[in-house]
N, C-alpha and C positions, 0 to 999 in steps of 0.2 A: 129395979134400980132407977133412980130418977136422974134425969139429965140436967146439968147445970149450965146456965147461960153464961158465957164469958163476956166480960165487960172491959172497956178501956176508958180510963179517965184522963182527960187533957186538962192540965193546970197551967196557969201563968201568974206572974207576979204583978201584972198591971192590965188596965183596959187597953184595947186596941193593939194587942200583941200578936193577933192572928190566930187565936184559939178556935174561933168559929170557922174560919176558912180551912184550917187544918182538919177540924172535925168533919167538914163537908168533903174534903178530899179523901179522908179515910173511909167515909161512908160510901163514896163512889167506888173506890178501889175494892173494898170488901164486897160490895154488891156485884161488881164485875167478876170477882173471884167465886161467886156463887153463894155467898153468905147472906143470911137474912139480917138486915141491919135497920136500926131506927135511932135517931138522935134523941138525947134527953138533956135538958137543963132545968134543974128544979126551980130556980128563981132567976128572973131576968129583969133588969131595969132598962127601959128604952124610951126614946122620945116619940117613937111611932110603932105601929103594930100592923099585923096582917089579920084579916077576918077570914076564918076558916069556913068551910062549906056548912058547918053546923051553926054559923053566925057568932062564933066565939073568937076572942082575940088571943094571939100568941106572937112571940118575937119573930121578927123577919129573918134573923140568922137561923133559927130553928126551921123555918120554912125552907130556906135554901138547903139546909142539911137534909131535910126530908126529901126534897126533890132529888138531891144527889143520891140518896138511898133508894129512890124509886118507890116511895111510900106516900100516901096521902097525909098532908100536914094535919096534926091533931093536937088539941090543947093538952092532951096527956103527955106530950113531949116537952111541954113548957107550962106546968100547972100554975105557977105563980108569976104573973107579969105585973110589974110595977111601972106605971106610966107616969112620966114627969108632966105635970100640968103647966109648970112655969119654967121657962128656960132663962136662966140668969147669966 
């Protein structure tokens, strides 16, 4: 019998609502409770990014969440990163 991984999705109706901070808090709580956790955001639009150990870019919020989960940040957690080149 196969084991299924349980997932939690956090949704919000606007930017800057606190979704990323809430996700980081949940990662930390679940990690402290002994669960194996990792954040995931399929697409992110950001003005800046973080360079991983592999030399690839990912969103800073997902890096914070990975640190809260106690795992190495990886672009697999944020596979599509759209960087704004012009700030209007």
